C-alpha positions in Angstrom: 12.1 3.9 14.3 11.3 3.5 10.7 14.5 2.7 8.8 14.6 0.9 5.5 17.5 -1.1 6.9 14.9 -2.8 9.2 13.5 -4.7 6.2 16.5 -7.0 6.4 14.7 -8.5 9.5 12.0 -10.0 7.2 14.6 -12.8 6.8 14.4 -13.3 10.5 10.6 -13.6 10.3 11.0 -16.0 7.4 13.5 -18.1 9.4 11.0 -18.5 12.2 7.9 -18.8 10.1 9.1 -20.2 6.8 5.9 -21.6 5.4 3.9 -18.5 6.2 6.5 -16.2 4.8 6.8 -18.3 1.6 3.0 -18.2 1.2 3.0 -14.5 1.8 5.7 -13.9 -0.8 3.9 -16.1 -3.3 0.6 -14.3 -2.7 2.3 -10.9 -2.9 4.0 -11.8 -6.2 0.7 -13.1 -7.7 -1.3 -10.1 -6.5 1.2 -7.6 -7.9 1.8 -9.4 -11.2 0.6 -8.0 -14.5 -2.9 -9.2 -15.3 -6.3 -7.7 -16.0 -4.9 -4.6 -14.1 -1.5 -3.6 -15.4 1.4 -3.4 -13.0 1.6 0.4 -13.1 -2.0 0.7 -11.9 -1.5 -2.0 -9.2 1.5 0.0 -7.9 -0.6 3.2 -7.9 -3.3 1.4 -6.0 -0.6 0.0 -3.6 0.8 3.5 -3.1 -2.7 4.9 -2.3 -3.3 2.1 0.2 0.1 2.6 1.7 -0.8 6.3 2.3 -4.1 5.3 4.0 -2.4 2.7 6.2 0.5 5.2 6.6 3.2 2.5 6.3 6.5 4.4 5.4 8.1 1.2 4.2 5.2 0.6 1.7 5.1 4.2 0.6 8.9 4.1 -0.1 8.8 0.7 -1.9 5.6 1.3 -3.9 6.6 4.9 -4.9 9.7 3.4 -6.4 7.9 0.5 -8.1 5.2 2.9 -9.5 7.9 5.1 -11.0 9.7 2.0 -12.4 6.4 0.9 -13.9 6.2 4.2 -15.7 4.0 6.3 -13.3 4.4 10.0 -13.7 4.5 12.6 -10.9 1.0 13.6 -11.8 -0.3 10.0 -11.5 1.5 9.6 -8.2 0.1 12.8 -6.9 -3.5 11.9 -7.9 -3.2 8.5 -6.3 -2.1 10.2 -3.1 -5.1 12.6 -3.3 -7.5 9.7 -3.9 -6.1 8.1 -0.7 -6.6 11.4 1.1 -10.1 11.8 -0.1 -11.0 8.2 1.0 -9.5 8.9 4.5 -11.5 12.1 4.8 -14.6 10.5 3.5 -14.3 7.7 6.0 -14.0 10.3 8.8 -17.1 12.1 7.6 -19.2 9.0 7.1 -18.1 7.6 10.5 -19.2 10.9 11.9 -22.8 10.0 11.1 -22.7 7.6 14.0 -22.6 10.6 16.4 -26.1 11.5 15.4 -28.0 8.2 15.9 -30.6 9.8 18.2 -31.8 12.4 15.6 
């Protein structure tokens, strides 16, 4: 189901919703541009988020962009583990809702 070739269909979405796609592309470019947070860190953040949302396209794209921005294997591994810790933490803290009567 997930094949990077499917990304070509973003053009189809843009064809049918051009204003929204143009706005999305501009927003994405602005959000990921170098600023107070350097691009390398933004790509590591994006990679961590991609792992929590489990989007294989985003994982593939942002892993490559993180590496291109100078991220090391160690930095990528730590970003992945931060994402894993947050997912585990969310499961644990949501578990507190099972004990509302205590």
